[in-house]
C-alpha positions, 0 to 999 in steps of 0.5 A: 500500500506504500505506493498509494500513500503519496496518491492519497496525500495528493488527492486529499490536498486537491480536495482540501484546496476546494475541488467541488465542480465537475472539472475538478471532480473529473481530475479526482476520478482520474487521480484515483484511476491512475493511482492503481491503473484502473480501467474506469472510475466513476464518482456518483452523488446522491441527488433526489433519491438517485445516484447521479454521475458527477465525474468519470474517467475516459470518453465513454459514458456509463449505461446508467448515468443516473439510477435509483439509490435502491438499485444495483451494487450502489444501492447495496453499498448504500444500505450496508454502508460497506464496500462491495467487491464483485469478482464476477459481475455476471454472477451477481443479480444486483449488477447494473451493466455499465460497459459490456466488457466489465467482468468485476467491479468494486463499489465504495460508498462515500460517507461523511464524518456524520455517517451519511452516505452522499455518493459512491465510487464505482471502479470497473475492470475487464478482468475477473477477480480484479480487486483485492483488499488493498484496492478496497482499503485505498478506495475507502480512504479516497472515498473519505477524502472526497466526502467533503467535495460531494456534500 
């Protein structure tokens, strides 16, 4: 995890410097993606009972830029306030397809200091079993750092 400590410090500094708008949040998503060489990172904010994408990496939009907070892996992460790692999305009925080539996914709730879920980080991979406990740890730290940007 040593390699990502520096990235988390840079991410925290960027958010503390006032990252709030769409452009800055896209920089945040790219910082997260680049830190661990992820294929795709999306940041969603809860708005009026839906998860709404506010930042993403890459050019392709996800199939679900907005979906109810009761659906998908995001809904499960919100309800449990826990990260959800899925080794094979095709075996999980909660999975909402973002890209046809996705094989595994990790969804991390963004939780404020007041224990309120305000959004989520969604990371997808074209490989099965792509995510480890180190990924979960890194993304949970990143989610805590960006919680103030999504309030």
